[in-house]
C-alpha positions as CSV (number, residue, x, y, z in Angstrom):
1,M,0.0,0.0,0.0
2,D,3.0,2.4,0.5
3,N,3.7,2.0,-3.2
4,L,0.5,3.5,-4.7
5,D,2.1,6.5,-6.2
6,D,4.5,4.3,-7.9
7,L,1.7,2.0,-9.2
8,K,-0.3,4.9,-10.4
9,A,2.6,6.4,-12.4
10,E,3.2,3.0,-13.9
11,L,-0.4,2.4,-14.7
12,L,-1.0,5.8,-16.3
13,E,2.3,5.5,-18.3
14,A,1.1,2.2,-19.9
15,V,-2.2,3.8,-20.7
16,A,-0.6,7.0,-22.3
17,G,1.7,4.8,-24.4
18,A,-1.0,2.6,-25.7
19,G,-0.9,3.3,-29.5
20,D,-4.0,1.3,-30.5
21,A,-7.1,-0.2,-29.2
22,A,-5.8,-3.5,-28.5
23,T,-2.9,-2.1,-26.5
24,L,-5.2,0.1,-24.6
25,E,-7.5,-2.9,-23.8
26,T,-4.4,-5.0,-22.4
27,A,-3.5,-2.0,-20.3
28,R,-7.0,-1.8,-18.8
29,V,-7.2,-5.6,-18.2
30,A,-3.7,-5.4,-16.4
31,A,-5.1,-2.6,-14.2
32,L,-8.7,-3.1,-13.7
33,G,-9.6,-6.7,-14.9
34,K,-10.6,-9.6,-12.6
35,K,-6.8,-10.4,-12.0
36,G,-5.8,-6.8,-12.6
37,R,-3.2,-5.2,-10.0
38,I,-5.7,-2.6,-8.5
39,T,-8.5,-5.6,-8.3
40,A,-5.8,-7.7,-6.5
41,M,-5.1,-4.9,-4.0
42,M,-8.8,-4.3,-3.3
43,K,-9.1,-7.9,-2.3
44,T,-6.6,-7.6,0.6
45,L,-8.7,-5.0,2.3
46,G,-10.7,-7.6,4.4
47,G,-7.5,-8.4,6.4
48,L,-6.8,-4.9,7.5
49,D,-8.2,-3.2,10.6
50,P,-11.2,-0.9,10.4
51,V,-9.2,2.3,10.3
52,A,-6.7,1.3,7.9
53,R,-9.4,-0.5,5.7
54,K,-11.2,2.7,5.3
55,A,-8.0,4.8,4.5
56,T,-6.6,2.2,2.1
57,G,-10.2,1.7,0.2
58,Q,-10.4,5.4,-0.4
59,A,-6.9,5.6,-1.6
60,L,-7.7,2.7,-4.1
61,N,-10.9,3.8,-5.3
62,A,-9.4,7.3,-6.1
63,L,-6.6,5.4,-7.9
64,R,-9.1,3.2,-9.8
65,D,-11.2,6.2,-10.8
66,E,-8.2,8.1,-12.1
67,V,-6.9,5.0,-14.2
68,Q,-10.4,4.6,-15.7
69,G,-10.7,8.2,-16.7
70,A,-7.2,8.2,-18.3
71,I,-8.3,5.0,-20.2
72,D,-11.5,6.7,-21.5
73,A,-9.6,9.7,-22.6
74,R,-7.0,7.8,-24.4
75,K,-9.8,5.8,-26.0
76,I,-11.4,8.9,-27.3
77,D,-7.9,10.2,-28.6
78,L,-7.4,6.9,-30.5
79,E,-10.8,7.0,-32.0
80,S,-10.4,10.5,-33.2
81,A,-6.9,9.7,-34.5
82,D,-8.3,6.6,-36.6
83,L,-11.1,8.6,-37.9
84,N,-8.9,11.5,-39.2
85,A,-6.7,8.8,-40.8
86,R,-9.7,7.4,-42.6
87,L,-10.9,10.8,-43.7
88,A,-7.4,11.5,-45.1
89,T,-7.3,8.2,-47.2
90,E,-11.1,8.0,-48.1
91,K,-11.4,10.6,-50.6
92,V,-14.2,11.0,-53.4
93,D,-12.9,12.1,-56.8
94,V,-15.6,14.2,-58.2
95,T,-14.1,14.3,-61.6
96,L,-14.8,10.5,-62.1
97,P,-17.1,9.7,-65.0
98,A,-20.8,9.3,-64.3
99,R,-22.3,5.8,-63.5
100,P,-23.5,3.7,-66.3
101,D,-27.3,4.8,-65.5
102,P,-26.9,8.4,-64.4
103,M,-30.5,9.2,-65.3
104,G,-32.8,9.5,-62.3
105,R,-36.5,8.4,-62.4
106,L,-39.7,10.3,-61.9
107,H,-41.9,8.8,-59.1
108,P,-45.3,7.2,-60.5
109,I,-47.2,10.1,-58.4
110,T,-45.3,12.7,-60.2
111,Q,-45.9,11.1,-63.6
112,T,-49.7,10.6,-62.7
113,I,-50.0,14.2,-61.7
114,E,-48.5,15.2,-65.1
115,E,-50.7,12.8,-67.0
116,V,-54.1,13.9,-65.4
117,S,-53.0,17.7,-65.8
118,A,-52.3,16.9,-69.6
119,I,-55.8,15.4,-70.0
120,F,-57.7,18.0,-68.2
121,G,-55.4,20.7,-69.6
122,E,-56.7,19.7,-73.1
123,M,-60.3,20.1,-72.0
124,G,-59.5,23.7,-70.9
125,F,-59.0,23.2,-67.3
126,E,-56.4,25.4,-65.4
127,I,-54.3,24.1,-62.4
128,A,-55.3,25.6,-59.0
129,E,-53.4,25.3,-55.8
130,G,-54.0,26.1,-52.0
131,P,-52.4,25.7,-48.6
132,D,-52.0,22.5,-47.0
133,I,-53.0,23.9,-43.5
134,E,-56.6,25.1,-43.8
135,T,-59.4,26.5,-41.6
136,D,-62.3,24.4,-40.5
137,W,-64.5,26.8,-42.6
138,Y,-63.0,26.2,-46.0
139,N,-62.4,22.5,-45.2
140,F,-65.8,21.6,-43.9
141,T,-68.6,24.4,-43.4
142,A,-68.2,26.2,-46.7
143,L,-68.6,22.6,-48.3
144,N,-71.7,22.1,-46.6
145,I,-70.4,19.3,-44.4
146,P,-72.7,19.2,-41.2
147,R,-70.8,19.5,-37.9
148,E,-71.9,16.1,-36.7
149,H,-70.2,14.5,-39.6
150,P,-67.5,11.8,-38.6
151,A,-64.9,13.6,-40.8
152,R,-64.9,16.6,-38.5
153,Q,-64.0,14.4,-35.4
154,M,-60.6,14.3,-34.2
155,F,-60.2,10.6,-34.8
156,D,-60.4,11.4,-38.6
157,T,-58.7,14.7,-39.0
158,F,-55.4,16.3,-38.0
159,Y,-56.2,19.5,-36.2
160,M,-53.4,21.8,-35.2
161,A,-52.4,22.0,-31.6
162,G,-53.9,25.4,-30.9
163,S,-57.2,24.4,-32.6
164,A,-57.4,21.1,-30.7
165,D,-57.7,23.1,-27.5
166,Q,-61.0,24.3,-28.7
167,L,-62.5,20.9,-29.0
168,E,-64.7,19.4,-26.4
169,G,-62.5,16.4,-25.5
170,A,-60.6,13.9,-27.7
171,G,-63.0,12.6,-30.2
172,A,-65.6,15.1,-29.7
173,Q,-67.4,17.2,-32.5
174,L,-66.6,20.8,-32.9
175,P,-68.4,23.1,-30.5
176,A,-71.6,24.6,-31.7
177,H,-70.3,28.1,-31.3
178,L,-67.6,27.7,-33.9
179,H,-70.3,27.2,-36.6
180,G,-72.0,30.7,-36.0
181,G,-71.5,33.6,-38.5
182,I,-70.5,31.6,-41.6
183,M,-70.5,34.7,-43.9
184,Q,-69.2,37.0,-41.1
185,G,-65.8,35.2,-40.5
186,G,-66.7,33.7,-37.4
187,P,-64.6,31.8,-34.9
188,E,-64.5,28.6,-36.9
189,R,-62.4,30.4,-39.4
190,E,-59.6,30.2,-36.8
191,V,-59.8,26.5,-36.3
192,M,-56.7,25.3,-38.2
193,L,-56.2,21.7,-39.6
194,L,-54.3,19.8,-42.3
195,R,-56.8,19.6,-45.2
196,T,-58.6,16.2,-45.7
197,H,-59.1,16.9,-49.4
198,T,-58.2,19.7,-52.0
199,S,-61.9,20.8,-52.1
200,P,-61.0,24.0,-50.1
201,V,-59.0,25.2,-53.3
202,Q,-62.3,25.2,-55.0
203,I,-63.9,27.3,-52.3
204,R,-60.9,29.9,-52.5
205,T,-61.3,29.8,-56.3
206,M,-65.2,30.6,-56.2
207,E,-64.5,33.5,-53.7
208,K,-61.9,35.2,-55.8
209,Q,-62.9,34.5,-59.5
210,E,-66.3,35.2,-61.5
211,P,-67.6,32.4,-63.4
212,P,-67.0,30.7,-65.8
213,I,-64.6,28.5,-63.8
214,R,-62.9,25.3,-64.9
215,I,-59.9,24.3,-62.5
216,L,-58.2,21.1,-61.5
217,C,-56.9,20.9,-57.9
218,P,-54.0,18.3,-57.4
219,G,-52.3,18.2,-54.1
220,R,-51.6,16.6,-50.9
221,T,-54.2,15.7,-48.4
222,Y,-54.1,14.2,-44.9
223,R,-56.4,12.0,-42.8
224,C,-55.9,10.0,-39.5
225,D,-55.7,6.6,-41.3
226,S,-53.1,4.1,-41.7
227,D,-53.2,0.6,-42.9
228,M,-52.4,-1.5,-46.0
229,T,-55.0,0.4,-48.1
230,H,-54.6,4.0,-46.4
231,T,-51.8,6.4,-45.6
232,P,-52.0,9.4,-43.3
233,M,-50.6,11.7,-46.5
234,F,-51.9,11.0,-49.9
235,H,-52.6,12.8,-53.0
236,Q,-55.9,13.9,-54.7
237,F,-57.2,15.5,-57.8
238,E,-60.3,17.5,-57.7
239,G,-62.0,19.2,-60.6
240,L,-64.6,22.1,-60.7
241,V,-66.7,23.6,-63.5
242,I,-69.0,26.6,-62.7
243,D,-70.9,28.5,-65.3
244,E,-74.6,29.3,-66.2
245,A,-75.4,26.1,-68.5
246,T,-73.4,23.2,-67.0
247,H,-75.4,20.0,-66.3
248,M,-75.1,16.4,-65.5
249,G,-74.3,15.3,-69.0
250,H,-71.3,17.5,-69.3
251,L,-70.0,15.8,-66.0
252,K,-70.7,12.4,-67.6
253,G,-69.0,13.2,-70.9
254,C,-66.0,15.0,-69.1
255,L,-65.2,12.0,-66.9
256,I,-65.7,9.3,-69.6
257,E,-63.4,11.1,-71.7
258,F,-60.8,11.2,-68.9
259,C,-61.1,7.3,-68.2
260,E,-60.5,6.5,-71.9
261,A,-57.6,9.0,-72.2
262,Y,-55.8,8.1,-68.9
263,F,-56.2,4.4,-69.1
264,E,-55.3,4.5,-72.9
265,V,-58.3,2.2,-73.6
266,E,-61.1,2.9,-76.0
267,D,-64.8,2.6,-75.0
268,V,-63.9,2.0,-71.3
269,P,-67.2,0.6,-69.5
270,V,-68.2,3.3,-67.1
271,R,-71.0,3.3,-64.7
272,F,-72.3,6.3,-62.6
273,R,-73.7,5.0,-59.5
274,P,-76.0,7.1,-57.2
275,S,-74.2,8.2,-53.9
276,H,-74.3,11.0,-51.6
277,F,-71.7,13.7,-50.8
278,P,-72.5,16.9,-48.7
279,F,-71.1,19.2,-51.2
280,T,-72.9,17.8,-54.3
281,E,-76.5,17.1,-55.3
282,P,-77.1,14.7,-57.1
283,S,-73.9,12.6,-56.3
284,A,-72.6,9.7,-58.2
285,E,-69.7,7.3,-57.7
286,V,-68.0,6.4,-61.0
287,D,-67.1,2.8,-61.8
288,I,-65.2,1.2,-64.5
289,G,-65.5,-2.3,-65.9
290,C,-62.6,-4.7,-65.1
291,N,-61.5,-8.2,-65.3
292,K,-59.9,-9.9,-62.3
293,R,-58.2,-12.9,-63.5
294,D,-54.8,-14.7,-62.4
295,G,-54.3,-12.3,-59.7
296,G,-54.3,-9.2,-62.0
297,L,-56.7,-6.6,-63.1
298,T,-57.4,-5.2,-66.6
299,I,-59.6,-2.5,-67.7
300,G,-62.5,-3.8,-70.0
301,H,-63.9,-2.4,-73.3
302,Q,-67.3,-1.8,-74.3
303,G,-68.8,-4.9,-75.8
304,D,-66.3,-7.3,-74.2
305,E,-67.1,-9.5,-71.2
306,Y,-65.8,-8.0,-67.9
307,D,-66.6,-9.6,-64.5
308,D,-66.5,-6.7,-62.1
309,W,-66.9,-2.9,-61.4
310,L,-64.2,-1.0,-59.7
311,E,-65.0,2.5,-57.9
312,I,-62.4,5.0,-58.9
313,L,-63.8,8.5,-58.2
314,G,-66.8,10.4,-56.8
315,S,-68.7,13.2,-58.5
316,G,-71.8,15.4,-58.7
317,M,-73.5,18.6,-59.5
318,V,-72.1,21.5,-57.0
319,H,-74.8,21.9,-54.3
320,P,-76.5,25.2,-54.4
321,R,-75.7,26.0,-50.8
322,V,-71.9,25.8,-51.6
323,I,-72.3,28.1,-54.4
324,E,-74.1,30.4,-52.2
325,M,-71.5,30.3,-49.4
326,C,-68.9,31.3,-51.9
327,G,-70.8,34.6,-52.6
328,L,-72.4,33.4,-56.1
329,D,-76.0,33.4,-57.0
330,P,-77.1,29.7,-57.2
331,E,-80.1,30.7,-59.3
332,K,-77.7,31.9,-62.0
333,Y,-74.7,29.6,-61.6
334,Q,-74.3,25.8,-61.4
335,G,-71.6,23.3,-62.1
336,F,-70.1,19.8,-61.1
337,A,-67.2,18.7,-59.3
338,F,-65.3,15.3,-59.0
339,G,-62.5,14.0,-57.1
340,M,-60.0,10.9,-57.3
341,G,-57.1,9.6,-55.4
342,C,-53.9,9.8,-57.4
343,E,-52.3,6.7,-55.8
344,R,-55.4,4.6,-56.5
345,I,-55.4,5.4,-60.2
346,A,-51.8,5.0,-60.5
347,M,-51.8,1.5,-58.8
348,L,-54.6,0.5,-61.5
349,K,-52.7,1.8,-64.6
350,Y,-49.1,0.5,-63.8
351,G,-50.1,-2.5,-61.8
352,I,-48.6,-1.4,-58.2
353,P,-49.8,-3.9,-55.9
354,D,-49.1,-2.2,-52.4
355,L,-49.9,1.5,-51.7
356,R,-47.1,1.5,-48.8
357,T,-44.4,1.2,-51.5
358,F,-45.1,4.6,-52.8
359,F,-43.4,6.0,-49.7
360,D,-40.7,3.5,-49.0
361,A,-38.0,5.5,-51.0
362,D,-36.9,2.2,-52.4
363,T,-34.4,3.2,-55.5
364,R,-35.0,-0.5,-56.7
365,W,-38.8,0.2,-56.8
366,L,-38.3,3.6,-58.3
367,K,-36.0,2.3,-61.1
368,H,-38.9,-0.5,-62.0
369,Y,-41.9,1.7,-61.8
370,G,-40.2,5.2,-62.3
371,F,-40.3,7.2,-65.5
372,L,-37.5,9.0,-67.4
373,P,-37.7,12.8,-66.8
374,L,-38.1,13.5,-70.7
375,D,-41.0,11.2,-71.0
376,V,-43.5,14.3,-70.6
377,P,-47.1,13.2,-70.8
378,S,-49.1,14.6,-73.6
379,L,-52.4,13.3,-75.6
380,T,-50.4,13.5,-78.8
381,G,-47.2,12.1,-77.7
382,G,-48.7,9.5,-75.3
383,L,-49.1,9.4,-71.6
384,G,-47.4,6.5,-69.5
385,Q,-45.0,5.1,-72.1
């Protein structure tokens, strides 16, 4: 015990002289291992009298802590030196030639947005966009969605933190006082949320623009839903036509022409099935005829046999109350609207079996399903070639 200073100097010298991790580990075991010199001395404390045991134990603990601290510091120094050596040798030569396949790929979502925009652009539609963070008024009230509708509850809609404080408990409906003063800009205009559809863009357009209106609204939308067929964030297209003479026949003709152009199939079987949406009256789901054989799906032709119908979008004539809430005269103006999921129609056209793969960021998947940047979709040059 009288030679603790000499032992300390010897052990610290061994630690400081370690030139690599293996040598440092050898020094650590020699000092602090099960058979190390400090450990061996600690085992002799039981044979000392209480006063000597206390003093010697404190001295050995201090020595052990100092040696362990030196080992930790030396380990950091060695790791830093090793990293610097690697950085000095592992260099990237930016002058090297490009890889054999330097061309990136457009995501199927990007391609689908371009395709749909090209089709409706040929019909005279303009692209309209709006904010992802919306008010309750634009997202629900102005679209004639009643306050008791399930979509307005917190389990279906992402409300912003400040707005969630105005709800009457988790899963509750919006308070009644938020729905007063619709045209006067009441408190409900202050409730913020992530938009659940791109329909608010239609409302904003009708507020600012005099008819005739013909717009297509692509964009991201958000809902509290996540499973094999749903994701919390997805993409939608919504279209709106407002003028003085639009009727259901125009809606049907527009959507039938879209289906034939997008799927690049002549005479696609299209069925308009009665449905209900708060913002359209009458409303209709649009189905296309298809064949489900051998685990795959193909779009049918008029006159051919097809064994099933597949719903692809919703549509209808704009509800007069929606037109009125946008400051237009429903006795003078009418129109139609429609909406579809971008991922859904992309999966149908390009045979993508799993919705979740759209968001996996897998370059192998993108190389298989992606598109060359120069393949710009057009009705004359082809869409998804």
